[in-house]
Each structure stands twice: as C-alpha cells, then as structure tokens.
VEXZA-736570 format. One record per residue (C-alpha): x, z, y; residue in one letter. Coordinates in pm, 1 decimal, padded with zeros to 6 digits. Example, Ala and Ser with C-alpha at 12.3 -4.5 7.8 and 13.67 -1.06 7.14 Angstrom:
<seros>
<sero px="01230.0" pz="00780.0" py="-00450.0" r="A"/>
<sero px="01367.0" pz="00714.0" py="-00106.0" r="S"/>
</seros>
This chain:
<seros>
<sero px="00000.0" pz="00000.0" py="00000.0" r="X"/>
<sero px="00102.8" pz="-00073.5" py="00356.3" r="X"/>
<sero px="-00086.3" pz="00170.1" py="00577.8" r="X"/>
<sero px="-00088.0" pz="00106.0" py="00953.3" r="X"/>
<sero px="-00212.9" pz="00405.7" py="01153.5" r="X"/>
<sero px="-00300.3" pz="00335.8" py="01516.6" r="X"/>
<sero px="-00321.3" pz="00588.6" py="01799.0" r="X"/>
<sero px="-00221.4" pz="00650.7" py="02156.2" r="X"/>
<sero px="00055.4" pz="00897.3" py="02245.1" r="X"/>
<sero px="00022.5" pz="01273.4" py="02189.9" r="X"/>
<sero px="-00240.8" pz="01224.5" py="01918.8" r="X"/>
<sero px="-00066.1" pz="01436.6" py="01651.5" r="X"/>
<sero px="00046.7" pz="01098.8" py="01522.1" r="X"/>
<sero px="00390.3" pz="01234.7" py="01434.5" r="X"/>
<sero px="00235.4" pz="01515.7" py="01231.9" r="X"/>
<sero px="00031.4" pz="01255.9" py="01044.0" r="X"/>
<sero px="00345.7" pz="01052.8" py="00978.8" r="X"/>
<sero px="00519.5" pz="01364.0" py="00844.9" r="X"/>
<sero px="00217.8" pz="01442.4" py="00628.1" r="X"/>
<sero px="00239.8" pz="01105.9" py="00452.7" r="X"/>
<sero px="00620.1" pz="01100.3" py="00447.3" r="X"/>
<sero px="00605.4" pz="01430.4" py="00260.0" r="X"/>
<sero px="00408.4" pz="01266.3" py="-00022.0" r="X"/>
<sero px="00595.2" pz="01158.7" py="-00334.2" r="X"/>
<sero px="00478.1" pz="00796.8" py="-00305.6" r="X"/>
<sero px="00519.1" pz="00702.9" py="00062.5" r="X"/>
<sero px="00798.8" pz="00616.2" py="00301.7" r="X"/>
<sero px="00737.0" pz="00609.6" py="00676.8" r="X"/>
<sero px="00820.4" pz="00376.2" py="00965.4" r="X"/>
<sero px="00814.0" pz="00523.5" py="01315.4" r="X"/>
<sero px="00674.3" pz="00309.1" py="01601.2" r="X"/>
<sero px="00841.4" pz="-00018.7" py="01501.6" r="X"/>
<sero px="00723.0" pz="-00207.9" py="01812.8" r="X"/>
<sero px="00854.3" pz="00048.8" py="02064.5" r="X"/>
<sero px="01165.5" pz="-00147.3" py="02165.8" r="X"/>
<sero px="00970.7" pz="-00473.4" py="02186.9" r="X"/>
<sero px="00713.5" pz="-00300.0" py="02407.8" r="X"/>
<sero px="00976.0" pz="-00165.5" py="02647.8" r="X"/>
<sero px="01152.1" pz="-00501.4" py="02666.4" r="X"/>
<sero px="00827.2" pz="-00688.7" py="02734.0" r="X"/>
<sero px="00686.2" pz="-00448.0" py="02993.6" r="X"/>
<sero px="01008.7" pz="-00337.9" py="03158.9" r="X"/>
<sero px="00885.2" pz="00021.2" py="03156.4" r="X"/>
<sero px="01149.5" pz="00284.4" py="03219.0" r="X"/>
<sero px="01061.1" pz="00531.0" py="02945.1" r="X"/>
<sero px="01290.2" pz="00823.8" py="02865.6" r="X"/>
<sero px="01580.7" pz="00708.0" py="02645.4" r="X"/>
<sero px="01499.8" pz="00341.6" py="02716.9" r="X"/>
<sero px="01851.9" pz="00212.8" py="02647.5" r="X"/>
<sero px="01882.8" pz="00404.6" py="02321.3" r="X"/>
<sero px="01544.8" pz="00278.2" py="02202.2" r="X"/>
<sero px="01627.8" pz="-00084.3" py="02284.7" r="X"/>
<sero px="01953.1" pz="-00049.7" py="02091.2" r="X"/>
<sero px="01786.8" pz="00111.0" py="01788.5" r="X"/>
<sero px="01524.0" pz="-00152.8" py="01701.5" r="X"/>
<sero px="01462.5" pz="-00525.4" py="01710.1" r="X"/>
<sero px="01300.7" pz="-00643.8" py="02032.6" r="X"/>
<sero px="01171.0" pz="-00954.8" py="01854.2" r="X"/>
<sero px="00808.1" pz="-00902.8" py="01743.2" r="X"/>
<sero px="00840.1" pz="-01168.8" py="01472.1" r="X"/>
<sero px="01130.0" pz="-00980.9" py="01315.7" r="X"/>
<sero px="00939.2" pz="-00653.7" py="01336.1" r="X"/>
<sero px="00633.6" pz="-00805.7" py="01168.9" r="X"/>
<sero px="00851.6" pz="-00933.7" py="00886.3" r="X"/>
<sero px="00976.7" pz="-00579.8" py="00818.1" r="X"/>
<sero px="00614.6" pz="-00459.0" py="00806.8" r="X"/>
<sero px="00476.2" pz="-00729.5" py="00579.7" r="X"/>
<sero px="00762.2" pz="-00895.3" py="00388.8" r="X"/>
<sero px="00760.9" pz="-00811.6" py="00019.4" r="X"/>
<sero px="01138.6" pz="-00782.4" py="00008.6" r="X"/>
<sero px="01127.5" pz="-00504.3" py="00266.0" r="X"/>
<sero px="00929.3" pz="-00249.1" py="00068.3" r="X"/>
<sero px="01047.9" pz="-00051.3" py="-00230.2" r="X"/>
<sero px="00835.4" pz="00103.1" py="-00502.2" r="X"/>
<sero px="00694.1" pz="00346.9" py="-00246.9" r="X"/>
<sero px="00392.5" pz="00274.9" py="-00029.4" r="X"/>
<sero px="00464.0" pz="00241.7" py="00341.4" r="X"/>
<sero px="00314.0" pz="00447.3" py="00624.5" r="X"/>
<sero px="00345.6" pz="00270.1" py="00959.4" r="X"/>
<sero px="00300.6" pz="00483.0" py="01270.1" r="X"/>
<sero px="00188.1" pz="00258.8" py="01557.1" r="X"/>
<sero px="00104.0" pz="00314.2" py="01922.9" r="X"/>
<sero px="-00181.0" pz="00086.2" py="02029.6" r="X"/>
<sero px="-00031.2" pz="00029.8" py="02375.2" r="X"/>
<sero px="00277.7" pz="-00120.2" py="02210.2" r="X"/>
<sero px="00072.1" pz="-00422.1" py="02099.5" r="X"/>
<sero px="00123.9" pz="-00632.0" py="02410.5" r="X"/>
<sero px="-00062.8" pz="-00965.4" py="02437.1" r="X"/>
<sero px="00249.3" pz="-01153.1" py="02325.0" r="X"/>
<sero px="00248.3" pz="-00983.6" py="01983.7" r="X"/>
<sero px="00044.0" pz="-01168.0" py="01717.8" r="X"/>
<sero px="-00241.5" pz="-00975.4" py="01559.1" r="X"/>
<sero px="-00291.7" pz="-01174.5" py="01240.6" r="X"/>
<sero px="-00040.6" pz="-00965.1" py="01043.8" r="X"/>
<sero px="-00276.1" pz="-00667.4" py="01079.3" r="X"/>
<sero px="-00511.3" pz="-00837.5" py="00834.8" r="X"/>
<sero px="-00246.3" pz="-00801.7" py="00562.9" r="X"/>
<sero px="-00227.2" pz="-00420.0" py="00583.2" r="X"/>
<sero px="-00470.7" pz="-00130.1" py="00557.3" r="X"/>
<sero px="-00555.1" pz="00004.6" py="00903.1" r="X"/>
<sero px="-00657.8" pz="00353.5" py="01014.4" r="X"/>
<sero px="-00729.3" pz="00472.9" py="01369.0" r="X"/>
<sero px="-00639.1" pz="00823.2" py="01485.7" r="X"/>
<sero px="-00832.6" pz="00964.4" py="01783.8" r="X"/>
<sero px="-00782.2" pz="01250.5" py="02025.0" r="X"/>
<sero px="-00987.6" pz="01340.6" py="02329.9" r="X"/>
<sero px="-00820.8" pz="01166.9" py="02626.8" r="X"/>
<sero px="-00817.0" pz="01487.3" py="02831.3" r="X"/>
<sero px="-00587.7" pz="01643.2" py="02571.9" r="X"/>
<sero px="-00378.5" pz="01326.8" py="02555.9" r="X"/>
<sero px="-00311.5" pz="01299.8" py="02928.9" r="X"/>
<sero px="-00251.4" pz="01673.2" py="02968.0" r="X"/>
<sero px="00021.9" pz="01659.2" py="02704.2" r="X"/>
<sero px="00165.8" pz="01318.7" py="02795.5" r="X"/>
<sero px="00197.3" pz="01400.9" py="03165.6" r="X"/>
<sero px="00437.1" pz="01685.1" py="03083.0" r="X"/>
<sero px="00685.1" pz="01429.9" py="02948.6" r="X"/>
<sero px="00601.5" pz="01118.9" py="03151.9" r="X"/>
<sero px="00479.0" pz="01139.1" py="03510.7" r="X"/>
<sero px="00258.3" pz="00887.9" py="03692.2" r="X"/>
<sero px="00082.3" pz="00776.1" py="03376.7" r="X"/>
<sero px="-00192.7" pz="00516.2" py="03392.5" r="X"/>
<sero px="-00481.6" pz="00409.3" py="03170.8" r="X"/>
<sero px="-00256.9" pz="00152.5" py="03002.7" r="X"/>
<sero px="-00010.2" pz="00421.0" py="02896.0" r="X"/>
<sero px="-00250.1" pz="00616.6" py="02675.5" r="X"/>
<sero px="-00373.3" pz="00333.8" py="02455.2" r="X"/>
<sero px="-00744.2" pz="00416.0" py="02431.7" r="X"/>
<sero px="-00876.7" pz="00081.4" py="02552.8" r="X"/>
<sero px="-00618.1" pz="-00101.8" py="02342.1" r="X"/>
<sero px="-00734.2" pz="00098.2" py="02041.0" r="X"/>
<sero px="-01090.2" pz="-00027.1" py="02084.5" r="X"/>
<sero px="-00969.2" pz="-00386.9" py="02121.0" r="X"/>
<sero px="-00768.1" pz="-00369.4" py="01797.1" r="X"/>
<sero px="-01052.2" pz="-00195.7" py="01614.7" r="X"/>
<sero px="-01302.3" pz="-00462.1" py="01719.8" r="X"/>
<sero px="-01058.2" pz="-00737.5" py="01622.6" r="X"/>
<sero px="-01029.2" pz="-00598.0" py="01271.2" r="X"/>
<sero px="-01404.0" pz="-00545.2" py="01235.6" r="X"/>
<sero px="-01471.0" pz="-00902.6" py="01344.8" r="X"/>
<sero px="-01220.7" pz="-01021.3" py="01082.6" r="X"/>
<sero px="-01408.0" pz="-00838.0" py="00807.4" r="X"/>
<sero px="-01208.5" pz="-00514.9" py="00778.3" r="X"/>
<sero px="-01373.1" pz="-00174.3" py="00801.2" r="X"/>
<sero px="-01093.2" pz="00053.3" py="00924.2" r="X"/>
<sero px="-01121.9" pz="00427.9" py="00877.9" r="X"/>
<sero px="-01127.3" pz="00643.7" py="01190.7" r="X"/>
<sero px="-01004.9" pz="01003.2" py="01199.7" r="X"/>
<sero px="-01050.2" pz="01249.9" py="01485.6" r="X"/>
<sero px="-00740.5" pz="01467.0" py="01525.6" r="X"/>
<sero px="-00943.0" pz="01768.3" py="01641.8" r="X"/>
<sero px="-01136.7" pz="01764.3" py="01313.8" r="X"/>
<sero px="-00809.5" pz="01726.5" py="01126.7" r="X"/>
<sero px="-00657.7" pz="02033.3" py="01293.2" r="X"/>
<sero px="-00970.1" pz="02237.4" py="01229.5" r="X"/>
<sero px="-00971.3" pz="02166.3" py="00855.2" r="X"/>
<sero px="-00662.7" pz="01967.3" py="00749.0" r="X"/>
<sero px="-00723.8" pz="01967.9" py="00375.8" r="X"/>
<sero px="-01085.8" pz="01854.3" py="00393.0" r="X"/>
<sero px="-01009.8" pz="01573.5" py="00637.4" r="X"/>
<sero px="-00702.2" pz="01456.8" py="00450.0" r="X"/>
<sero px="-00898.1" pz="01453.8" py="00126.1" r="X"/>
<sero px="-01167.2" pz="01243.0" py="00294.7" r="X"/>
<sero px="-00903.7" pz="01007.1" py="00429.6" r="X"/>
<sero px="-00731.2" pz="00972.2" py="00093.7" r="X"/>
<sero px="-01064.6" pz="00908.4" py="-00077.7" r="X"/>
<sero px="-01143.8" pz="00636.1" py="00173.5" r="X"/>
<sero px="-00802.7" pz="00480.1" py="00115.0" r="X"/>
<sero px="-00838.0" pz="00495.7" py="-00261.7" r="X"/>
<sero px="-00537.0" pz="00721.3" py="-00314.8" r="X"/>
<sero px="-00501.2" pz="01070.7" py="-00457.1" r="X"/>
<sero px="-00469.7" pz="01363.6" py="-00217.8" r="X"/>
<sero px="-00139.7" pz="01549.5" py="-00256.3" r="X"/>
<sero px="-00109.0" pz="01913.4" py="-00143.1" r="X"/>
<sero px="00235.3" pz="01830.6" py="00000.1" r="X"/>
<sero px="00053.7" pz="01652.4" py="00283.1" r="X"/>
<sero px="-00043.0" pz="01987.3" py="00434.8" r="X"/>
<sero px="00310.4" pz="02085.7" py="00534.4" r="X"/>
<sero px="00666.1" pz="01965.2" py="00589.4" r="X"/>
<sero px="01008.9" pz="02112.5" py="00666.3" r="X"/>
<sero px="01079.1" pz="02219.9" py="01024.0" r="X"/>
<sero px="01335.9" pz="02029.1" py="01224.8" r="X"/>
<sero px="01230.3" pz="01666.5" py="01186.5" r="X"/>
<sero px="01240.1" pz="01407.1" py="00909.9" r="X"/>
<sero px="01456.8" pz="01103.2" py="00826.8" r="X"/>
<sero px="01182.3" pz="00865.2" py="00942.3" r="X"/>
<sero px="01210.7" pz="00985.9" py="01305.0" r="X"/>
<sero px="01282.5" pz="00723.9" py="01569.3" r="X"/>
<sero px="01579.5" pz="00776.4" py="01800.6" r="X"/>
<sero px="01335.8" pz="00900.5" py="02069.1" r="X"/>
<sero px="01238.5" pz="01202.8" py="01859.5" r="X"/>
<sero px="01463.8" pz="01445.6" py="02046.9" r="X"/>
<sero px="01268.9" pz="01379.5" py="02367.3" r="X"/>
<sero px="00912.4" pz="01360.1" py="02235.0" r="X"/>
<sero px="00893.5" pz="01552.4" py="01906.5" r="X"/>
<sero px="00997.3" pz="01903.7" py="02005.1" r="X"/>
<sero px="00665.2" pz="02066.4" py="01920.7" r="X"/>
<sero px="00625.5" pz="01904.2" py="01581.6" r="X"/>
<sero px="00990.1" pz="01975.6" py="01495.6" r="X"/>
<sero px="00909.1" pz="02342.5" py="01545.5" r="X"/>
<sero px="00606.7" pz="02321.1" py="01318.3" r="X"/>
<sero px="00559.2" pz="02301.9" py="00943.7" r="X"/>
<sero px="00193.5" pz="02191.6" py="00945.8" r="X"/>
<sero px="-00095.0" pz="02073.6" py="01160.0" r="X"/>
<sero px="-00128.9" pz="02401.6" py="01344.8" r="X"/>
<sero px="-00434.3" pz="02584.8" py="01471.7" r="X"/>
<sero px="-00757.9" pz="02421.7" py="01580.2" r="X"/>
<sero px="-00781.0" pz="02287.0" py="01933.5" r="X"/>
<sero px="-00900.6" pz="02512.5" py="02214.5" r="X"/>
<sero px="-01107.2" pz="02426.0" py="02520.6" r="X"/>
<sero px="-01035.5" pz="02101.5" py="02702.8" r="X"/>
<sero px="-00754.3" pz="02142.5" py="02958.8" r="X"/>
<sero px="-00808.9" pz="02150.9" py="03331.9" r="X"/>
<sero px="-00666.7" pz="01838.3" py="03494.8" r="X"/>
<sero px="-00555.8" pz="01715.4" py="03834.9" r="X"/>
<sero px="-00773.3" pz="01458.7" py="04009.9" r="X"/>
<sero px="-00539.7" pz="01176.9" py="03909.4" r="X"/>
<sero px="-00546.5" pz="01271.5" py="03541.9" r="X"/>
<sero px="-00922.9" pz="01327.9" py="03552.4" r="X"/>
<sero px="-00965.6" pz="00978.0" py="03693.3" r="X"/>
<sero px="-00760.3" pz="00836.2" py="03405.7" r="X"/>
<sero px="-00974.1" pz="01023.1" py="03152.5" r="X"/>
<sero px="-01301.5" pz="00911.3" py="03309.8" r="X"/>
<sero px="-01196.3" pz="00546.6" py="03282.6" r="X"/>
<sero px="-01156.3" pz="00565.4" py="02905.3" r="X"/>
<sero px="-01428.5" pz="00808.8" py="02796.2" r="X"/>
<sero px="-01665.1" pz="00524.4" py="02707.2" r="X"/>
<sero px="-01401.3" pz="00376.2" py="02475.7" r="X"/>
<sero px="-01323.6" pz="00712.2" py="02318.3" r="X"/>
<sero px="-01692.0" pz="00784.6" py="02257.9" r="X"/>
<sero px="-01734.7" pz="00440.6" py="02103.3" r="X"/>
<sero px="-01456.6" pz="00510.0" py="01852.5" r="X"/>
<sero px="-01594.6" pz="00855.2" py="01775.0" r="X"/>
<sero px="-01910.5" pz="00691.9" py="01636.9" r="X"/>
<sero px="-01700.7" pz="00572.3" py="01341.5" r="X"/>
<sero px="-01507.2" pz="00894.4" py="01279.8" r="X"/>
<sero px="-01500.0" pz="01047.3" py="00932.8" r="X"/>
</seros>
C-alpha cells in the first residue's frame, strides 16, 4: 500500500506519521514536495537552504519516488503531505495511483500554533482551501478518501485508529499508539525547527481544550476558511 495523508501544517500530521512508522509493515516519507514548494513559491521558510539541499526540487522526480515500483520495498509506504505544497504546476494524476486520507484540525488551532513558528501567515499557508480542492478532485475521479478529524483522534486514539485501519483494509497494530521520544529516522531536515513538541512526546497526548483566543489578523484568516473546514468535517469518520 502507498498511503498519502493530506493535511495543513500543525495538524498533528507528524504524530500520525510516527504512528504509522512505528508499525511493523510501514515506512514513512516526510513532506516530499517541500523543497519543490519552496523553489516554486520563493517563500522564505525557516531552514529554506537546508530544505532545498535535502530534496529534489523537480516534481516529476518526486512523483517517481512516490509511485515507482522500484522505489518501495516489502513495506507499505506512508506519505506525509502538506496540501499547500501541491502548487498548480504539480500534476495531480499520480494521486489516483495511491490511497488518500485527509487529516483535519480546526483552523483556529492551526493558525494559533503555526503563528508561533512563522509570522505573517496567510490563508494560503494553512492549506485548508487546497485540501478541499484535492478532496473534490479525488471524489470526481471516483475515489472516496477517508477523512479523520485530529481532535477526535486525540480524544480517543485507539478507537479512531482502529476505524481508520478498518477503512483502509489493514489490521490495527497497538504500536501505533506510541513511539520513542526524540524523533524518528523518517524526519525531514526541518524537524529540528518544527517538531519540538512531538519529539518530546511518546503518543498523541491529551484531548484538545477550548479554542484559542486569536488576534484580529489570525481571526480573519480563520473566518476565510471555516466554510471549507466545515465542508470537510461532513465526511469525517
């Protein structure tokens, strides 16, 4: 199986990657289009130069690593993707050759967390609208991607992971509920900037609290994408 999991930033996507990487039958790939995204957009993300040096900036080459039979071993492959990385120049057709899952988080929680690491964020940075576009593309092509809400996952990790595994047609493994502290071999080079919290954890953590209070700018960003988030929530497990 090649499993592509799509989210915006700060969606406990790294924890999900660790959960699957800790299975006996999966290997993980961390944000394979990140360098291509930075090259295409010119965005000055933290560690930009290191990221560009660590990955191919050619989307065609990246797609080949995600779909080519010679590039996967006996293990299944978990692909952690950020929806905003799929710029218009990147073909979408390859997505029809993998199994797709969408991971949601309330945009107020996303922007509150993301703004601590990246100032002056915009709607395009958090990937919610892009997530809807990719989801609708796959539905129109005949796929029925699973959708998982991260708040539900944190409230009851085992139940939600069992539901996800059932929907994917794979066995749940208890090892998915935890992982060693300090990071994993699948981490991208950017992990030391972005993954501090998950490196200090060994599981999904406690359930989410109340929605955070936001500045006017961040509230405006959230309000622009609430319709898209609510649309995706209609399909959540």
